[in-house]
MDAnalysis code that builds the backbone (N, CA, C; Angstrom):
import MDAnalysis as mda
import numpy as np

u = mda.Universe.empty(549, n_residues=183, atom_resindex=np.repeat(np.arange(183), 3), trajectory=True)
u.add_TopologyAttr("name", ["N", "CA", "C"] * 183)
u.add_TopologyAttr("resid", np.arange(1, 184))
u.add_TopologyAttr("resname", ["UNK", "UNK", "UNK", "UNK", "UNK", "UNK", "UNK", "UNK", "UNK", "UNK", "UNK", "UNK", "UNK", "UNK", "UNK", "UNK", "UNK", "UNK", "UNK", "UNK", "UNK", "UNK", "UNK", "UNK", "UNK", "UNK", "UNK", "UNK", "UNK", "UNK", "UNK", "UNK", "UNK", "UNK", "UNK", "UNK", "UNK", "UNK", "UNK", "UNK", "UNK", "UNK", "UNK", "UNK", "UNK", "UNK", "UNK", "UNK", "UNK", "UNK", "UNK", "UNK", "UNK", "UNK", "UNK", "UNK", "UNK", "UNK", "UNK", "UNK", "UNK", "UNK", "UNK", "UNK", "UNK", "UNK", "UNK", "UNK", "UNK", "UNK", "UNK", "UNK", "UNK", "UNK", "UNK", "UNK", "UNK", "UNK", "UNK", "UNK", "UNK", "UNK", "UNK", "UNK", "UNK", "UNK", "UNK", "UNK", "UNK", "UNK", "UNK", "UNK", "UNK", "UNK", "UNK", "UNK", "UNK", "UNK", "UNK", "UNK", "UNK", "UNK", "UNK", "UNK", "UNK", "UNK", "UNK", "UNK", "UNK", "UNK", "UNK", "UNK", "UNK", "UNK", "UNK", "UNK", "UNK", "UNK", "UNK", "UNK", "UNK", "UNK", "UNK", "UNK", "UNK", "UNK", "UNK", "UNK", "UNK", "UNK", "UNK", "UNK", "UNK", "UNK", "UNK", "UNK", "UNK", "UNK", "UNK", "UNK", "UNK", "UNK", "UNK", "UNK", "UNK", "UNK", "UNK", "UNK", "UNK", "UNK", "UNK", "UNK", "UNK", "UNK", "UNK", "UNK", "UNK", "UNK", "UNK", "UNK", "UNK", "UNK", "UNK", "UNK", "UNK", "UNK", "UNK", "UNK", "UNK", "UNK", "UNK", "UNK", "UNK", "UNK", "UNK", "UNK", "UNK", "UNK", "UNK", "UNK", "UNK", "UNK", "UNK"])
u.atoms.positions = np.array([
    [215.576, 52.592, -56.496],
    [216.160, 52.937, -57.948],
    [216.466, 54.507, -58.325],
    [217.742, 54.315, -58.824],
    [218.286, 55.382, -58.748],
    [217.619, 56.451, -60.118],
    [217.280, 57.704, -60.603],
    [217.322, 57.887, -61.561],
    [218.225, 58.660, -62.538],
    [219.677, 58.509, -61.869],
    [220.602, 59.150, -62.155],
    [221.186, 58.813, -63.750],
    [221.052, 59.662, -64.606],
    [221.659, 59.239, -65.893],
    [223.209, 59.489, -66.295],
    [224.254, 58.294, -65.615],
    [225.778, 58.425, -65.959],
    [226.422, 59.688, -67.337],
    [227.446, 59.605, -66.604],
    [227.889, 61.222, -68.117],
    [228.755, 60.530, -69.252],
    [228.520, 58.650, -68.693],
    [229.467, 58.453, -69.747],
    [228.748, 56.953, -70.441],
    [228.734, 56.673, -72.076],
    [228.361, 55.709, -72.718],
    [228.086, 54.978, -71.509],
    [226.930, 53.384, -71.642],
    [227.935, 52.176, -71.601],
    [228.613, 51.951, -72.172],
    [228.907, 50.319, -71.139],
    [230.876, 50.137, -71.653],
    [230.930, 48.945, -72.774],
    [229.082, 48.301, -73.032],
    [229.238, 47.760, -74.239],
    [229.454, 48.516, -75.658],
    [228.776, 50.233, -75.609],
    [228.921, 50.787, -76.175],
    [230.677, 51.855, -76.677],
    [231.246, 51.803, -75.515],
    [232.482, 51.951, -75.769],
    [233.116, 51.433, -75.957],
    [232.645, 49.824, -75.263],
    [233.603, 48.918, -75.637],
    [233.240, 49.006, -77.291],
    [232.328, 48.734, -77.947],
    [232.119, 48.250, -79.682],
    [232.221, 49.515, -80.668],
    [232.295, 50.631, -79.891],
    [232.528, 51.973, -80.730],
    [234.068, 51.629, -81.112],
    [235.695, 51.385, -79.955],
    [236.418, 51.668, -79.874],
    [237.191, 50.513, -81.064],
    [236.571, 49.261, -80.798],
    [236.513, 47.859, -81.116],
    [236.102, 48.202, -82.763],
    [235.161, 48.720, -83.097],
    [234.564, 48.817, -85.505],
    [236.298, 49.488, -84.952],
    [236.342, 50.798, -84.255],
    [237.104, 51.116, -84.948],
    [238.572, 51.103, -85.768],
    [239.087, 50.202, -84.614],
    [240.408, 48.695, -84.277],
    [240.045, 48.777, -85.853],
    [238.952, 47.678, -85.778],
    [239.050, 46.863, -87.471],
    [238.826, 48.045, -88.680],
    [238.065, 48.572, -88.433],
    [238.175, 49.861, -90.054],
    [239.696, 50.068, -89.848],
    [240.420, 50.360, -88.835],
    [241.351, 51.028, -89.302],
    [242.511, 49.625, -89.875],
    [242.417, 48.642, -89.240],
    [243.070, 47.267, -90.053],
    [242.643, 46.721, -90.981],
    [241.037, 47.489, -91.178],
    [240.939, 47.005, -92.770],
    [241.314, 48.216, -94.051],
    [241.749, 49.249, -93.456],
    [241.864, 50.413, -94.467],
    [243.988, 50.074, -94.676],
    [243.910, 49.662, -93.231],
    [245.637, 49.249, -93.055],
    [245.902, 48.394, -94.467],
    [244.718, 47.157, -94.267],
    [245.157, 45.861, -95.118],
    [245.315, 46.100, -96.791],
    [244.256, 46.955, -97.239],
    [244.280, 47.350, -98.044],
    [244.852, 48.121, -98.786],
    [245.492, 49.333, -98.051],
    [246.370, 49.877, -98.014],
    [248.062, 48.804, -99.187],
    [248.109, 47.899, -97.992],
    [248.906, 46.729, -98.066],
    [249.607, 45.524, -99.314],
    [247.897, 45.715, -99.349],
    [247.749, 44.497, -100.465],
    [248.757, 44.851, -101.997],
    [248.532, 46.128, -101.836],
    [249.585, 46.874, -102.826],
    [250.457, 46.741, -103.069],
    [251.610, 46.487, -102.512],
    [253.485, 45.910, -102.064],
    [252.511, 44.920, -102.551],
    [251.983, 43.422, -102.916],
    [252.606, 42.014, -103.200],
    [251.929, 42.426, -104.648],
    [252.337, 41.656, -105.079],
    [252.642, 41.584, -106.691],
    [250.808, 40.686, -106.766],
    [249.727, 40.809, -107.350],
    [248.331, 40.311, -107.676],
    [249.159, 38.892, -108.016],
    [248.165, 37.887, -107.095],
    [248.027, 36.570, -107.493],
    [249.162, 35.585, -106.657],
    [249.641, 36.551, -105.906],
    [250.900, 36.283, -104.539],
    [249.912, 35.740, -103.277],
    [250.810, 35.453, -102.667],
    [249.958, 33.861, -101.734],
    [250.114, 35.191, -100.527],
    [250.385, 35.950, -100.385],
    [250.630, 37.296, -99.181],
    [249.224, 38.467, -99.722],
    [249.656, 38.496, -100.611],
    [248.149, 39.558, -101.047],
    [246.867, 38.844, -101.340],
    [246.731, 37.544, -101.662],
    [245.576, 36.431, -101.030],
    [244.886, 36.609, -99.574],
    [246.056, 36.370, -98.892],
    [245.752, 36.475, -97.492],
    [245.671, 37.959, -96.951],
    [246.242, 39.219, -97.398],
    [245.864, 40.105, -96.938],
    [244.051, 39.884, -97.978],
    [244.020, 39.872, -98.240],
    [242.202, 39.972, -99.008],
    [241.229, 39.352, -98.006],
    [242.074, 38.263, -97.437],
    [241.512, 37.455, -96.597],
    [240.656, 38.609, -95.593],
    [241.552, 39.275, -94.942],
    [242.034, 39.201, -93.911],
    [241.073, 40.389, -94.057],
    [240.856, 41.389, -95.114],
    [240.324, 42.584, -95.328],
    [238.791, 42.208, -95.419],
    [238.564, 41.200, -95.621],
    [237.460, 40.743, -95.924],
    [236.744, 40.400, -94.116],
    [237.477, 39.696, -93.834],
    [237.001, 39.304, -93.040],
    [236.778, 40.492, -91.307],
    [237.653, 41.470, -91.744],
    [237.861, 42.470, -90.684],
    [236.417, 43.165, -91.545],
    [236.379, 43.501, -92.540],
    [235.340, 44.852, -93.274],
    [233.819, 44.036, -92.986],
    [233.528, 42.274, -92.463],
    [232.449, 41.367, -92.598],
    [232.457, 41.577, -90.822],
    [233.180, 41.367, -89.574],
    [233.553, 41.731, -87.941],
    [232.956, 42.917, -88.216],
    [232.910, 44.486, -89.511],
    [232.688, 45.327, -88.980],
    [230.783, 45.532, -88.567],
    [230.686, 44.351, -90.125],
    [229.163, 44.368, -90.599],
    [228.705, 43.769, -89.192],
    [228.570, 42.635, -88.586],
    [228.657, 41.686, -87.411],
    [228.815, 42.298, -86.121],
    [229.569, 43.664, -85.974],
    [229.190, 44.423, -84.708],
    [228.649, 45.380, -84.619],
    [228.361, 45.391, -86.006],
    [227.255, 47.339, -86.013],
    [225.940, 46.355, -85.669],
    [225.345, 45.324, -85.974],
    [223.974, 44.542, -85.061],
    [223.999, 45.037, -83.871],
    [225.370, 44.190, -83.269],
    [225.240, 44.490, -81.789],
    [226.073, 46.529, -81.492],
    [226.505, 46.717, -81.626],
    [226.389, 48.280, -81.685],
    [224.920, 49.172, -81.705],
    [224.467, 48.987, -82.540],
    [223.101, 49.473, -82.742],
    [222.176, 48.622, -81.613],
    [222.048, 48.168, -81.218],
    [221.497, 47.750, -80.142],
    [221.687, 47.670, -79.204],
    [223.019, 47.656, -78.722],
    [223.102, 48.095, -77.500],
    [223.651, 49.766, -77.637],
    [223.182, 50.879, -78.053],
    [222.878, 52.186, -78.139],
    [221.423, 52.534, -77.912],
    [220.811, 51.240, -78.289],
    [219.457, 51.473, -78.602],
    [218.865, 51.076, -77.193],
    [219.152, 49.714, -76.111],
    [219.331, 49.400, -75.284],
    [219.994, 50.003, -74.031],
    [220.405, 51.282, -73.785],
    [221.026, 52.161, -73.081],
    [220.589, 53.278, -73.616],
    [221.568, 54.266, -72.248],
    [220.697, 55.312, -72.066],
    [222.039, 56.372, -72.221],
    [221.696, 57.181, -73.541],
    [222.493, 58.278, -74.544],
    [222.891, 58.985, -73.304],
    [224.450, 59.467, -72.858],
    [224.743, 60.587, -71.335],
    [224.729, 61.899, -72.306],
    [224.228, 62.685, -71.260],
    [223.759, 63.744, -72.113],
    [225.387, 64.863, -71.903],
    [224.967, 65.847, -73.159],
    [226.643, 67.305, -73.241],
    [225.662, 67.552, -72.115],
    [227.391, 68.089, -71.837],
    [226.931, 69.193, -71.057],
    [228.172, 70.342, -71.248],
    [228.388, 71.354, -71.559],
    [227.079, 72.263, -71.580],
    [225.777, 71.789, -73.091],
    [224.990, 72.125, -72.768],
    [223.532, 71.109, -74.222],
    [224.852, 72.154, -75.473],
    [223.879, 71.375, -76.519],
    [224.923, 71.806, -78.182],
    [223.769, 73.062, -78.322],
    [223.841, 73.614, -78.883],
    [222.887, 74.612, -80.139],
    [222.296, 73.777, -80.959],
    [221.237, 73.676, -81.568],
    [219.940, 72.842, -81.707],
    [220.976, 72.291, -83.194],
    [221.465, 73.514, -83.970],
    [221.796, 73.104, -85.438],
    [223.310, 72.357, -85.000],
    [223.909, 72.383, -83.983],
    [225.027, 71.626, -83.295],
    [224.537, 70.396, -83.676],
    [223.784, 69.957, -82.723],
    [223.100, 68.621, -82.559],
    [222.564, 68.035, -83.496],
    [222.285, 68.615, -84.067],
    [221.269, 67.567, -85.539],
    [222.784, 68.141, -85.987],
    [223.643, 67.879, -86.724],
    [224.820, 67.933, -87.510],
    [225.101, 67.171, -87.115],
    [225.431, 66.206, -85.527],
    [226.090, 65.512, -84.404],
    [225.459, 64.812, -85.109],
    [223.946, 64.753, -85.419],
    [223.264, 62.576, -85.681],
    [222.885, 62.761, -86.777],
    [223.318, 64.087, -88.045],
    [223.558, 63.722, -89.111],
    [224.482, 62.580, -89.397],
    [225.978, 63.161, -88.792],
    [227.126, 62.552, -88.924],
    [227.211, 60.916, -88.171],
    [226.540, 61.186, -87.436],
    [226.780, 59.928, -86.363],
    [225.834, 58.328, -87.715],
    [224.112, 59.450, -88.149],
    [223.922, 58.419, -88.958],
    [224.352, 58.020, -90.316],
    [225.417, 59.033, -91.010],
    [226.225, 59.244, -91.628],
    [227.666, 57.991, -91.908],
    [227.389, 57.619, -90.396],
    [229.139, 57.444, -90.452],
    [228.645, 55.460, -89.634],
    [227.203, 55.147, -89.797],
    [226.235, 54.548, -89.341],
    [226.227, 53.434, -90.815],
    [225.788, 54.477, -91.726],
    [225.374, 53.784, -92.482],
    [227.086, 53.717, -93.574],
    [228.028, 54.188, -93.352],
    [229.017, 53.797, -93.810],
    [229.745, 52.566, -93.708],
    [229.276, 52.030, -92.003],
    [229.910, 51.040, -91.364],
    [228.608, 50.031, -92.345],
    [227.863, 50.186, -92.721],
    [226.625, 49.040, -93.072],
    [227.192, 48.848, -94.444],
    [227.103, 50.117, -95.409],
    [227.655, 50.088, -96.359],
    [228.578, 49.045, -97.617],
    [229.850, 50.005, -96.662],
    [230.894, 49.507, -96.924],
    [230.910, 47.787, -96.702],
    [231.266, 47.198, -96.442],
    [231.022, 45.879, -95.816],
    [230.036, 44.890, -96.962],
    [228.746, 45.763, -97.255],
    [227.774, 45.081, -97.743],
    [227.938, 45.190, -99.525],
    [228.617, 46.528, -100.279],
    [229.241, 46.498, -101.131],
    [230.597, 45.524, -101.271],
    [231.483, 45.594, -100.340],
    [232.785, 44.609, -100.241],
    [231.863, 43.142, -101.019],
    [230.929, 43.014, -99.752],
    [230.307, 41.230, -100.085],
    [230.150, 41.272, -101.872],
    [229.259, 41.918, -101.741],
    [228.463, 42.015, -103.567],
    [229.468, 42.168, -104.293],
    [230.807, 43.185, -104.025],
    [232.097, 42.926, -104.698],
    [232.449, 41.624, -104.996],
    [232.953, 40.933, -104.083],
    [233.194, 39.818, -104.004],
    [232.509, 38.220, -104.679],
    [230.935, 38.867, -104.177],
    [230.263, 38.058, -105.107],
    [229.897, 37.757, -106.927],
    [230.495, 39.705, -107.150],
    [230.108, 39.645, -108.698],
    [231.254, 39.214, -109.240],
    [232.653, 39.056, -108.518],
    [233.696, 38.602, -108.807],
    [234.024, 37.253, -109.328],
    [232.626, 36.413, -108.608],
    [232.282, 35.315, -108.331],
    [233.650, 34.479, -107.505],
    [234.172, 34.347, -106.736],
    [234.773, 34.246, -105.782],
    [234.088, 34.141, -104.902],
    [234.581, 33.186, -103.627],
    [233.599, 32.676, -102.258],
    [234.453, 33.172, -101.471],
    [233.692, 33.888, -99.885],
    [233.719, 35.574, -99.047],
    [234.458, 34.213, -98.054],
    [234.638, 34.596, -97.135],
    [235.651, 33.245, -96.398],
    [235.306, 34.401, -95.273],
    [235.399, 33.938, -93.584],
    [234.977, 34.130, -92.541],
    [235.499, 34.075, -92.105],
    [236.548, 33.814, -91.072],
    [237.119, 32.573, -89.680],
    [237.496, 31.564, -90.323],
    [236.850, 30.462, -91.219],
    [236.568, 29.502, -92.223],
    [235.715, 29.178, -92.582],
    [235.154, 30.098, -92.393],
    [233.081, 29.857, -93.010],
    [232.702, 30.166, -94.217],
    [232.330, 30.009, -95.115],
    [231.922, 29.919, -95.968],
    [230.845, 30.868, -96.658],
    [230.446, 31.668, -96.664],
    [229.446, 32.946, -96.875],
    [228.678, 32.717, -98.020],
    [227.413, 32.883, -98.381],
    [227.149, 32.450, -99.505],
    [227.055, 33.825, -100.395],
    [227.129, 33.391, -101.122],
    [227.364, 35.043, -102.861],
    [225.482, 36.322, -102.968],
    [226.139, 36.952, -102.622],
    [224.705, 37.740, -102.542],
    [224.288, 38.011, -103.385],
    [225.412, 37.874, -105.413],
    [224.448, 38.068, -105.726],
    [225.248, 36.670, -107.241],
    [225.029, 37.035, -108.582],
    [225.398, 36.024, -109.199],
    [227.103, 36.571, -109.957],
    [227.776, 36.011, -110.539],
    [228.997, 36.323, -111.288],
    [228.398, 37.487, -112.396],
    [229.043, 39.081, -112.060],
    [229.041, 39.577, -112.990],
    [229.947, 40.295, -113.197],
    [230.227, 40.374, -114.040],
    [231.984, 40.817, -114.283],
    [231.481, 42.709, -114.677],
    [230.536, 42.830, -115.510],
    [229.745, 44.560, -115.683],
    [229.162, 45.140, -114.015],
    [228.832, 43.912, -113.285],
    [228.457, 45.468, -111.648],
    [229.806, 45.319, -110.930],
    [230.980, 44.049, -111.046],
    [231.530, 44.315, -110.636],
    [232.267, 45.343, -110.500],
    [232.669, 45.492, -111.859],
    [233.017, 46.963, -111.962],
    [232.538, 48.221, -111.318],
    [231.617, 48.369, -111.458],
    [230.536, 49.296, -110.663],
    [231.066, 49.339, -108.864],
    [230.570, 48.203, -109.291],
    [230.799, 48.101, -106.975],
    [232.152, 48.326, -106.557],
    [233.444, 47.674, -107.849],
    [234.190, 48.323, -107.239],
    [234.756, 49.655, -107.105],
    [233.980, 49.979, -108.525],
    [234.280, 52.291, -108.600],
    [233.314, 51.918, -107.063],
    [232.030, 52.052, -106.498],
    [231.630, 52.227, -105.294],
    [232.284, 51.942, -104.559],
    [232.927, 51.241, -104.288],
    [233.658, 50.783, -102.685],
    [235.091, 51.583, -102.474],
    [235.338, 51.987, -103.509],
    [236.682, 52.738, -103.613],
    [236.081, 53.798, -103.317],
    [235.522, 54.290, -103.521],
    [234.821, 55.796, -103.696],
    [234.663, 56.210, -101.730],
    [233.122, 54.729, -102.082],
    [232.978, 55.307, -100.671],
    [234.162, 55.443, -99.521],
    [235.202, 53.872, -99.698],
    [236.524, 54.275, -98.638],
    [236.662, 55.272, -98.536],
    [236.775, 56.016, -99.610],
    [237.935, 57.495, -100.341],
    [237.108, 58.391, -99.223],
    [236.225, 58.366, -99.107],
    [235.006, 59.332, -98.379],
    [234.662, 58.992, -96.985],
    [235.477, 57.885, -96.216],
    [235.533, 57.203, -95.449],
    [236.321, 57.765, -94.584],
    [237.499, 57.898, -95.124],
    [238.239, 58.810, -94.824],
    [237.586, 59.945, -94.031],
    [237.510, 60.749, -94.670],
    [237.118, 62.646, -94.203],
    [236.015, 62.240, -93.467],
    [234.840, 61.070, -93.988],
    [234.173, 61.071, -92.204],
    [234.032, 61.317, -91.090],
    [235.392, 59.425, -90.853],
    [236.285, 59.269, -90.000],
    [236.917, 60.590, -89.288],
    [238.295, 60.840, -90.685],
    [238.405, 62.397, -89.536],
    [237.746, 63.638, -89.290],
    [237.134, 63.664, -90.031],
    [235.576, 64.501, -89.393],
    [235.131, 64.624, -88.146],
    [234.879, 63.276, -87.679],
    [234.174, 62.834, -86.646],
    [235.658, 63.175, -85.328],
    [236.680, 62.930, -85.829],
    [237.984, 62.823, -84.649],
    [237.507, 64.224, -83.952],
    [237.964, 65.082, -85.982],
    [238.089, 66.345, -85.381],
    [236.893, 67.447, -84.665],
    [235.688, 66.749, -85.148],
    [234.873, 67.575, -84.226],
    [235.141, 66.935, -82.770],
    [235.662, 65.349, -82.124],
    [235.654, 64.947, -80.739],
    [236.558, 66.278, -79.927],
    [238.114, 66.052, -81.196],
    [238.315, 67.007, -80.642],
    [238.143, 68.596, -80.359],
    [237.768, 69.090, -81.132],
    [237.085, 70.565, -81.127],
    [235.538, 70.890, -79.605],
    [235.012, 69.695, -79.908],
    [234.519, 69.886, -78.480],
    [235.354, 69.675, -77.151],
    [236.179, 68.950, -77.202],
    [236.802, 68.451, -75.965],
    [237.965, 69.562, -75.876],
    [238.500, 70.646, -76.710],
    [239.763, 71.780, -76.531],
    [239.255, 72.758, -76.492],
    [237.869, 73.590, -77.655],
    [237.908, 74.666, -77.727],
    [236.019, 74.364, -77.062],
    [235.364, 73.766, -77.293],
    [233.718, 73.984, -76.813],
    [234.055, 73.542, -75.125],
    [235.150, 72.941, -74.974],
    [235.563, 72.259, -73.389],
    [233.928, 71.573, -72.943],
    [233.132, 70.985, -73.931],
    [232.151, 70.088, -73.202],
    [232.389, 68.392, -73.032],
    [231.806, 67.593, -72.627],
    [231.628, 66.340, -72.796],
    [231.348, 65.216, -73.573],
    [230.715, 65.737, -75.124],
    [231.306, 64.811, -75.693],
    [232.135, 63.616, -76.061],
    [233.802, 64.140, -75.929],
    [234.557, 63.322, -76.200],
    [234.902, 62.277, -74.780],
    [234.584, 63.021, -73.448],
    [234.709, 61.855, -72.808],
    [234.007, 61.016, -71.724],
    [232.367, 61.132, -72.483],
    [231.752, 59.929, -72.373],
    [231.929, 59.005, -73.139],
    [232.547, 59.185, -74.605],
    [233.641, 57.590, -75.271],
    [234.573, 57.602, -74.643],
    [235.176, 57.915, -73.737],
    [237.102, 57.288, -73.673],
    [236.297, 56.168, -72.344],
    [236.567, 54.915, -72.950],
    [237.028, 53.770, -71.597],
    [237.768, 53.890, -70.914],
    [238.514, 55.140, -70.606],
    [239.604, 54.589, -69.127],
    [238.878, 55.011, -68.549],
    [238.398, 56.201, -68.069],
    [237.621, 57.025, -67.650],
    [236.283, 55.770, -66.226],
    [236.406, 56.290, -65.345],
    [235.524, 55.544, -64.487],
    [234.194, 56.504, -64.592],
    [233.606, 54.943, -63.961],
    [231.588, 55.922, -64.138],
    [231.458, 56.509, -62.580],
    [231.461, 58.067, -62.778],
    [230.900, 58.455, -61.266],
    [229.382, 57.649, -60.532],
])
């Protein structure tokens, strides 16, 4: 049995990373597109339903992603990062995982507080809370604010990957690229 640790993440981790990234981009796109349709119109309702499904898909896949990360080995960054940079990296990843957990849950709570039914792929999900119009406003503000913060987090994550690749010239980015072959 070989003790060699791959220089890349497991295929499951890579696949889930990029699938979740795509779903998050699509969730942002749908919520931005929603505004071009009049309130109450069929296209707007369809886009909201798609947005809910995308967000809840992120929530479901997140558990698989965490499981996949726990069950696989993390490839070493070469050359090794300074301790402070390693800690910042860990903090950013924890923050991103928190974001991917909080956004769909806040969205589900928000829809529940509105008294609306949450559907994903034709399945009706239970309300997390009873209808509460006062709480709805708070949840909507939280969801929108965290969504705005998410733009920054995602941007910082992408910039950090590019910084590592082009400035520090380490393998941080290439460990997560799907088109490279395992050595």
